[in-house]
Rosetta silent file (secondary structure, phi, psi, omega in degrees, C-alpha in Angstrom):
SEQUENCE: XXXXXXXXXXXXXXXXXXXXXXXXXXXXXXXXXXXXXXXXXXXXXXXXXXXXXXXXXXXXXXXXXXXXXXXXXXXXXXXXXXXXXXXXXXXXXXXXXXXXXXXXXXXXXXXXXXXXXXXXXXXXXXXXXXXXXXXXXXXXXXXXXXXXXXXXXXXXXXXXXXXXXXXXXXXXXXXXXXXXXXXXXXXXXXXXXXXXXXXXXXXXXXXXXXXXXXXXXXXXXXXXXXXXXXXXXXX
SCORE:     score description
SCORE:     0.000 S_00000001
   1 L     0.000   29.068 -174.244   52.487  191.465  145.948 S_00000001
   2 L   -54.363  -34.929 -174.754   50.372  189.217  148.234 S_00000001
   3 L   -92.040    4.535 -178.383   48.627  187.570  145.274 S_00000001
   4 H   -60.475  -41.256  178.028   51.721  186.813  143.263 S_00000001
   5 H   -60.197  -43.034  179.448   51.926  183.274  144.520 S_00000001
   6 H   -67.208  -37.017 -177.222   48.330  182.489  143.505 S_00000001
   7 H   -72.855  -37.521 -179.138   48.671  184.194  140.158 S_00000001
   8 H  -103.509   -2.956 -172.544   51.908  182.559  139.122 S_00000001
   9 H   -59.386  -26.459 -174.450   51.920  179.358  141.184 S_00000001
  10 H   -63.624  -25.556 -170.627   50.737  177.318  138.254 S_00000001
  11 H  -102.919    0.392 -174.716   54.098  177.606  136.354 S_00000001
  12 H   -64.949  -32.521  177.139   56.431  176.968  139.186 S_00000001
  13 H   -56.873  -25.897 -176.061   56.509  173.288  138.286 S_00000001
  14 H   -64.756  -29.070  176.591   58.257  174.204  134.983 S_00000001
  15 H   -70.109  -12.666  177.114   61.437  175.012  136.781 S_00000001
  16 H   -95.548  -11.834 -160.382   61.384  171.449  138.043 S_00000001
  17 L   -97.747   18.269  177.395   60.509  169.884  134.709 S_00000001
  18 L   -72.823  139.531 -174.257   63.757  169.735  132.805 S_00000001
  19 L   -57.885  137.459  178.291   63.960  166.172  131.356 S_00000001
  20 L   -99.592  145.226  174.182   65.889  163.724  133.497 S_00000001
  21 E  -121.163  126.151  179.511   68.209  160.992  132.114 S_00000001
  22 E  -126.309  165.764  175.412   68.991  157.981  134.223 S_00000001
  23 E   -97.417  123.452  179.722   70.813  154.708  133.810 S_00000001
  24 L   -84.588  178.501 -176.231   68.783  151.518  133.674 S_00000001
  25 L   -51.787  -35.492 -171.779   69.919  148.004  134.665 S_00000001
  26 L   -87.266    7.562  173.018   71.395  147.327  131.290 S_00000001
  27 L    84.086    5.623 -176.470   73.752  150.304  131.537 S_00000001
  28 L   -88.759  152.615  177.022   71.898  152.189  128.730 S_00000001
  29 E   -83.913  133.198  179.057   70.823  155.823  129.189 S_00000001
  30 E  -119.690  126.263 -173.430   67.010  156.092  129.601 S_00000001
  31 E   -90.595  139.376  176.009   65.165  159.328  129.101 S_00000001
  32 L   -98.252  134.394 -173.864   62.308  159.979  131.547 S_00000001
  33 L   -63.030  152.137 -177.936   59.281  161.672  130.004 S_00000001
  34 H   -66.731  -34.417 -179.185   58.511  165.353  130.697 S_00000001
  35 H   -70.255  -31.164  173.891   55.065  164.261  131.926 S_00000001
  36 H   -60.336  -50.349  179.816   56.570  161.966  134.382 S_00000001
  37 H   -61.993  -32.159 -178.694   58.842  164.748  135.843 S_00000001
  38 H   -66.281  -41.248 -177.309   55.779  167.027  136.040 S_00000001
  39 H   -69.930  -31.810  176.395   54.007  164.427  138.096 S_00000001
  40 H   -65.381  -38.039  174.096   56.996  164.004  140.261 S_00000001
  41 H   -66.912  -30.785  176.261   56.950  167.698  141.073 S_00000001
  42 H   -72.064  -34.156  177.197   53.238  167.387  141.992 S_00000001
  43 H   -66.358  -44.357 -179.458   54.066  164.502  144.389 S_00000001
  44 H   -52.918  -46.172 -178.631   56.671  166.672  145.939 S_00000001
  45 H   -74.936  -33.175  173.253   54.252  169.453  146.794 S_00000001
  46 H   -59.500  -49.688  178.614   51.574  166.926  147.909 S_00000001
  47 H   -60.363  -38.654  177.620   54.088  165.421  150.325 S_00000001
  48 H   -55.877  -45.022 -174.014   54.867  168.952  151.641 S_00000001
  49 H   -63.991  -47.338 -177.490   51.168  169.399  152.414 S_00000001
  50 H   -64.182  -38.005 -179.777   50.954  166.094  154.108 S_00000001
  51 H   -66.626  -43.704  175.401   54.083  166.671  156.228 S_00000001
  52 H   -51.243  -36.232  179.843   52.676  170.109  157.197 S_00000001
  53 L   -90.176    5.795  176.375   49.559  168.324  158.489 S_00000001
  54 L    89.423    3.432 -177.966   51.582  165.872  160.560 S_00000001
  55 L   -79.879  128.982 -177.089   51.074  162.768  158.269 S_00000001
  56 L   -97.741  -30.324  176.128   53.913  160.364  158.602 S_00000001
  57 E  -137.354  140.085 -174.975   52.997  157.684  156.042 S_00000001
  58 E  -128.393  138.598  176.789   51.054  157.890  152.749 S_00000001
  59 L   -92.308  160.515  175.999   49.767  155.333  150.438 S_00000001
  60 H   -60.030  -35.825 -174.418   49.936  155.471  146.507 S_00000001
  61 H   -67.747  -37.400  176.548   46.089  155.673  146.585 S_00000001
  62 H   -66.470  -48.979  171.529   46.232  158.828  148.683 S_00000001
  63 H   -54.035  -47.119  177.074   48.889  160.463  146.549 S_00000001
  64 H   -54.343  -45.022 -174.485   46.802  159.516  143.471 S_00000001
  65 H   -65.573  -43.423 -176.671   43.685  160.995  144.880 S_00000001
  66 H   -63.760  -34.683 -168.083   45.507  164.301  145.805 S_00000001
  67 H  -110.367   11.123  169.786   46.953  164.673  142.365 S_00000001
  68 L    68.339   31.636  174.599   43.937  163.380  140.212 S_00000001
  69 L  -133.115 -170.814 -178.463   45.582  160.257  138.761 S_00000001
  70 L   -93.280  154.335  175.957   45.639  156.485  139.472 S_00000001
  71 H   -64.429  -30.320  176.662   47.659  154.782  142.132 S_00000001
  72 H   -59.357  -43.807 -175.762   49.135  152.551  139.364 S_00000001
  73 H   -68.250  -37.506  176.756   50.577  155.691  137.689 S_00000001
  74 H   -56.248  -56.562 -175.208   52.051  156.889  141.038 S_00000001
  75 H   -59.623  -42.950  173.248   53.797  153.556  141.511 S_00000001
  76 H   -59.891  -47.386 -179.486   54.995  153.503  137.830 S_00000001
  77 H   -61.522  -45.729 -176.904   56.438  156.972  138.033 S_00000001
  78 H   -67.659  -32.796 -175.560   58.384  156.187  141.291 S_00000001
  79 H   -62.559  -22.658  179.806   59.648  152.915  139.836 S_00000001
  80 L   -59.391  -24.524 -167.552   61.632  154.780  137.192 S_00000001
  81 L  -113.198    4.728 -179.435   63.932  156.042  139.967 S_00000001
  82 L   136.487 -161.332  177.163   64.177  153.009  142.251 S_00000001
  83 L  -109.407  121.479 -175.637   62.363  151.244  144.956 S_00000001
  84 L  -122.882  137.237  179.307   60.310  153.316  147.450 S_00000001
  85 L    73.667 -179.551  178.541   58.259  152.236  150.479 S_00000001
  86 E  -130.446  128.463 -177.785   57.146  148.815  151.528 S_00000001
  87 L   -46.655  125.830  177.359   54.284  146.830  150.044 S_00000001
  88 L    86.512  -10.023 -177.999   51.348  147.126  152.446 S_00000001
  89 L  -109.067  -22.725 -172.552   53.023  149.905  154.493 S_00000001
  90 E    80.595 -161.152 -179.771   53.022  152.807  152.128 S_00000001
  91 E  -109.817  139.748  173.288   55.584  155.603  151.985 S_00000001
  92 E   -75.230  120.490 -168.689   57.290  157.498  154.763 S_00000001
  93 H   -64.493  -44.309 -179.005   56.371  161.093  153.715 S_00000001
  94 H   -67.446  -38.803  178.657   59.609  162.767  154.852 S_00000001
  95 H   -71.683  -35.831  176.432   61.791  160.115  153.272 S_00000001
  96 H   -73.199  -40.828  173.041   59.929  160.133  149.911 S_00000001
  97 H   -56.105  -40.307 -177.066   59.958  163.936  149.781 S_00000001
  98 H   -69.596  -37.437 -177.860   63.703  163.861  150.422 S_00000001
  99 H   -70.692  -38.096  178.367   64.218  161.260  147.621 S_00000001
 100 H   -72.530  -30.551 -179.606   62.119  163.277  145.201 S_00000001
 101 H   -67.035  -40.622  179.049   63.963  166.365  146.120 S_00000001
 102 H   -69.343  -32.328 -178.191   67.208  164.672  145.165 S_00000001
 103 H   -67.800  -43.705 -172.771   65.672  163.427  141.849 S_00000001
 104 L   -82.497   -0.843  178.392   64.460  166.902  140.970 S_00000001
 105 L    75.146   27.836 -179.399   67.872  168.444  141.858 S_00000001
 106 L   -90.386    5.131 -179.681   66.406  170.434  144.769 S_00000001
 107 L   -78.923   -7.950 -173.412   69.236  169.420  147.132 S_00000001
 108 L  -129.346  167.520  175.446   71.177  172.406  145.692 S_00000001
 109 L   -98.860  148.419  175.023   70.457  176.093  144.815 S_00000001
 110 E  -120.557  133.964  176.885   70.026  177.338  141.220 S_00000001
 111 E   -85.999  128.130 -171.641   70.925  180.890  140.251 S_00000001
 112 E  -124.231  141.119  179.242   68.259  182.462  138.135 S_00000001
 113 E  -119.995  142.929  179.191   68.219  185.545  135.900 S_00000001
 114 E  -114.635  134.613  176.245   65.197  187.348  134.629 S_00000001
 115 E  -112.338  117.914 -177.520   65.212  189.195  131.302 S_00000001
 116 L   116.903  107.013 -178.246   62.481  191.836  131.107 S_00000001
 117 L   -98.543   32.586  174.107   61.770  194.332  133.894 S_00000001
 118 L   -79.390 -162.686 -179.250   58.049  194.663  132.941 S_00000001
 119 H   -63.141  -40.160  179.025   55.130  193.516  134.998 S_00000001
 120 H   -66.091  -54.398 -179.349   55.751  189.792  134.717 S_00000001
 121 H   -55.295  -41.944  178.159   59.414  190.154  135.389 S_00000001
 122 H   -67.710  -43.954  176.455   58.926  192.397  138.369 S_00000001
 123 H   -58.289  -41.899 -172.697   56.264  190.025  139.804 S_00000001
 124 H   -69.091  -26.526  178.193   58.553  186.994  139.379 S_00000001
 125 H   -66.179  -22.759 -173.724   61.308  188.704  141.527 S_00000001
 126 L  -106.445    9.920 -178.745   58.849  188.709  144.512 S_00000001
 127 L   -84.808  109.037 -169.570   57.673  185.157  143.978 S_00000001
 128 H   -61.310  -33.346 -173.231   58.452  183.464  147.408 S_00000001
 129 H   -63.126  -28.950  177.841   58.249  179.887  146.291 S_00000001
 130 H   -56.785  -50.680 -176.550   61.342  180.234  144.203 S_00000001
 131 H   -73.879  -30.970  179.664   63.834  180.916  147.086 S_00000001
 132 H   -66.646  -19.352  178.034   62.008  178.311  149.199 S_00000001
 133 L  -108.189   10.022  177.145   62.774  175.565  146.665 S_00000001
 134 L    93.829    5.196  174.016   66.254  176.806  145.933 S_00000001
 135 E   -91.501  110.007 -174.198   65.812  179.030  142.895 S_00000001
 136 E  -108.031  108.949  178.881   67.543  182.161  143.784 S_00000001
 137 E   -59.060  104.562  179.397   66.854  185.413  141.694 S_00000001
 138 E   -94.819  -22.948 -161.915   70.345  186.862  141.207 S_00000001
 139 E  -156.984  135.597  171.971   69.703  189.118  138.269 S_00000001
 140 E  -130.191  127.136 -177.337   67.081  191.178  136.370 S_00000001
 141 E  -128.826  157.865  177.761   68.018  192.765  133.131 S_00000001
 142 E  -153.435  166.257  177.816   66.448  195.038  130.503 S_00000001
 143 L  -105.356  -12.167  179.243   67.320  196.983  127.422 S_00000001
 144 L   -67.191  113.455  179.743   65.089  199.961  128.296 S_00000001
 145 L   -60.078  -25.245 -177.116   67.270  202.887  129.475 S_00000001
 146 L   -72.548  -23.827  179.637   64.297  204.110  131.586 S_00000001
 147 L   -98.058  -21.480  179.589   64.362  200.866  133.525 S_00000001
 148 L   -64.509  129.655 -177.550   68.071  200.205  133.847 S_00000001
 149 L    94.264  -10.597  176.681   69.184  201.218  137.427 S_00000001
 150 L   -67.236  149.590  178.253   65.733  200.814  138.925 S_00000001
 151 E  -100.911  125.568 -179.543   65.360  198.867  142.130 S_00000001
 152 E  -121.948  103.060  179.338   63.047  195.899  141.907 S_00000001
 153 L    44.659   55.640  176.957   62.557  194.018  145.171 S_00000001
 154 L    81.709   -1.712  177.863   66.210  194.461  146.218 S_00000001
 155 E  -111.777  140.096  172.242   67.640  193.960  142.807 S_00000001
 156 E   -96.205  123.750  177.180   69.063  196.611  140.525 S_00000001
 157 L   -59.938  120.652  178.803   67.935  196.298  136.963 S_00000001
 158 E   -93.273  158.477  178.911   71.028  195.688  134.784 S_00000001
 159 E   -70.176  116.479 -179.460   71.778  196.535  131.162 S_00000001
 160 H   -62.286  -24.745  178.301   70.933  193.423  128.983 S_00000001
 161 H   -60.240  -22.112  179.090   73.772  194.577  126.646 S_00000001
 162 H   -97.124   19.769 -171.186   76.173  193.279  129.340 S_00000001
 163 H   -53.588  -44.902 -168.167   74.421  189.914  129.445 S_00000001
 164 H   -67.868  -39.495  175.905   77.485  187.798  128.792 S_00000001
 165 H   -63.064  -44.528 -178.004   79.506  189.448  131.636 S_00000001
 166 H   -69.072  -37.434  177.896   76.565  189.384  134.020 S_00000001
 167 H   -56.770  -47.541 -176.363   75.641  185.719  133.377 S_00000001
 168 H   -70.988  -38.610 -174.391   79.224  184.797  134.129 S_00000001
 169 H   -70.774  -37.849 -175.867   79.602  187.116  137.258 S_00000001
 170 L   -96.038    5.156  175.524   76.363  185.778  138.849 S_00000001
 171 L    51.781   57.348 -176.668   76.988  182.213  137.742 S_00000001
 172 L   -68.846  131.431  176.545   73.481  181.934  136.217 S_00000001
 173 L  -105.691  -33.821 -175.482   72.036  178.474  135.720 S_00000001
 174 E  -130.719  137.471  172.992   68.432  179.288  134.600 S_00000001
 175 E  -121.214  140.299  176.227   67.129  182.253  132.685 S_00000001
 176 E  -110.404  129.485  177.872   63.521  183.412  132.428 S_00000001
 177 E   -97.586  118.295  179.903   62.502  185.404  129.366 S_00000001
 178 L  -131.334   59.938 -179.547   59.742  187.896  130.064 S_00000001
 179 L  -128.901  168.236  179.132   59.894  190.195  127.070 S_00000001
 180 L   -61.225  153.768 -174.611   57.535  190.772  124.032 S_00000001
 181 H   -46.733  -47.751 -169.924   57.276  188.061  121.463 S_00000001
 182 H   -68.931  -13.023  179.878   59.204  189.966  118.816 S_00000001
 183 H  -105.264   -5.051 -168.905   62.262  190.334  121.074 S_00000001
 184 H   -70.431  -37.456 -176.272   62.291  186.866  122.597 S_00000001
 185 H   -68.443  -38.059 -176.908   64.387  185.007  119.936 S_00000001
 186 H   -69.183  -35.533  177.925   67.217  187.678  120.003 S_00000001
 187 H   -61.795  -49.110  178.374   67.123  187.456  123.862 S_00000001
 188 H   -62.040  -33.295 -178.993   67.437  183.643  123.726 S_00000001
 189 H   -66.614  -45.082 -175.957   70.323  183.907  121.254 S_00000001
 190 H   -71.065  -40.868  177.377   72.256  186.173  123.610 S_00000001
 191 H   -60.714  -44.948  176.913   71.524  183.954  126.630 S_00000001
 192 H   -57.920  -50.563  176.995   72.692  180.843  124.786 S_00000001
 193 H   -55.099  -30.816  178.153   75.847  182.726  123.782 S_00000001
 194 L   -80.665   -3.784  172.999   76.421  183.609  127.304 S_00000001
 195 L   102.813    7.237  172.543   76.339  179.922  128.233 S_00000001
 196 L   -67.574  133.406  178.901   72.731  179.471  129.574 S_00000001
 197 L  -116.016   -3.229  177.287   71.410  175.988  129.197 S_00000001
 198 E  -143.827  131.263 -165.043   67.928  176.185  130.669 S_00000001
 199 E  -133.387  129.307  167.304   65.376  178.788  129.685 S_00000001
 200 E  -107.427  116.045 -168.372   61.761  179.400  130.844 S_00000001
 201 E  -110.007  122.065  178.223   60.070  181.396  128.192 S_00000001
 202 L   -93.763  -15.167 -177.884   57.019  183.621  128.909 S_00000001
 203 L   -69.405  148.138 -177.551   56.929  185.183  125.473 S_00000001
 204 L   -87.574   64.285  178.821   54.176  183.855  123.315 S_00000001
 205 L  -162.855  158.909  177.269   56.337  182.298  120.550 S_00000001
 206 L   -81.439  156.509  178.817   58.623  179.247  120.060 S_00000001
 207 L  -117.877  151.720  175.642   62.279  179.610  120.317 S_00000001
 208 L  -109.624  116.979  174.489   65.146  178.018  118.306 S_00000001
 209 L  -129.345  164.923  176.527   67.972  176.780  120.446 S_00000001
 210 L   -69.442  160.884 -171.184   70.811  174.261  120.186 S_00000001
 211 L   -61.669  -19.884 -171.718   69.988  170.654  121.219 S_00000001
 212 L   -96.839   11.610  177.199   71.943  170.926  124.465 S_00000001
 213 L  -114.677  128.631  176.602   69.673  173.903  125.675 S_00000001
 214 E  -100.302  124.869 -177.700   66.408  173.122  127.357 S_00000001
 215 E  -115.421  134.093  172.033   63.485  175.578  126.828 S_00000001
 216 E  -119.991  152.475 -174.923   60.209  175.400  128.668 S_00000001
 217 E  -123.735  138.648  174.284   57.140  177.605  127.770 S_00000001
 218 L  -125.601   98.042 -178.583   54.613  179.356  129.784 S_00000001
 219 L  -113.451  102.603 -179.291   51.888  180.891  127.682 S_00000001
 220 H   -64.138  -30.137 -177.721   48.859  181.964  129.704 S_00000001
 221 H   -74.533  -29.060  174.622   46.807  182.744  126.631 S_00000001
 222 H   -70.105  -38.843  175.310   47.247  179.113  125.415 S_00000001
 223 H   -68.966  -29.581 -179.625   45.991  177.797  128.843 S_00000001
 224 H   -77.361  -31.098  179.832   43.025  180.174  128.767 S_00000001
 225 H   -76.869  -28.283  175.568   42.181  178.994  125.221 S_00000001
 226 H   -66.633  -42.482  178.036   42.346  175.410  126.437 S_00000001
 227 H   -66.256  -35.912 -178.927   39.787  176.331  129.291 S_00000001
 228 H   -71.287  -41.140  177.462   37.639  178.037  126.639 S_00000001
 229 H   -55.553  -50.580  179.164   37.684  174.925  124.497 S_00000001
 230 H   -55.666  -44.944 -175.585   36.582  172.893  127.516 S_00000001
 231 H   -69.155  -35.745 -172.724   33.737  175.243  128.384 S_00000001
 232 H   -76.351  -26.065 -178.153   32.596  175.489  124.810 S_00000001
 233 H  -102.564    5.464  177.791   32.492  171.678  124.284 S_00000001
 234 L   -66.392  132.386  179.980   31.053  170.801  127.705 S_00000001
 235 L  -116.128    0.000    0.000   27.903  168.761  127.481 S_00000001
């Protein structure tokens, strides 16, 4: 599975991108946009690269160049969460990485369940970046009797019919749906009933969930269509 990281690395940020709500100076709750949180996760990975190269201080210009945006956008994004760095001196890479880590909730571990023991589900159990960032795959489930009981990268495929008990037993925080589109809504319904509040959906369809449940979508076909549009309209 050496190429799993390259194949699925683009969606890793989705597990970081659950909308954040913070309190502003007036005491009111302020919602941070999804696009801001996505950029924060990009800054986090850029800082990891800089630290690995031994860089101790970084400017907003450098971060902006690494992530393909403007330095003003970098400063604006960071300003939502407080004051970072010193004017004229930039940001300490390790300190800023730690602060973003806290903002994104990466100071703790999150238990993850995968529903669907097909090709995508199996590949995700071997995705090394998850464990590195604190997302621990605790459970993989399926309804197919031929798959139940199989070993997948150290995990035993469990019967999805027991989802409520399994979610409680493994204290699951996040669930990944990797089943065919026609089964996705029924799977989501069962996960919600079991108490899951955060779902990453690989099935190519929208899901209906209660307002207190966050769903993120990863549809590779849609991304390919966007690239197709770009190439078709390139002048």
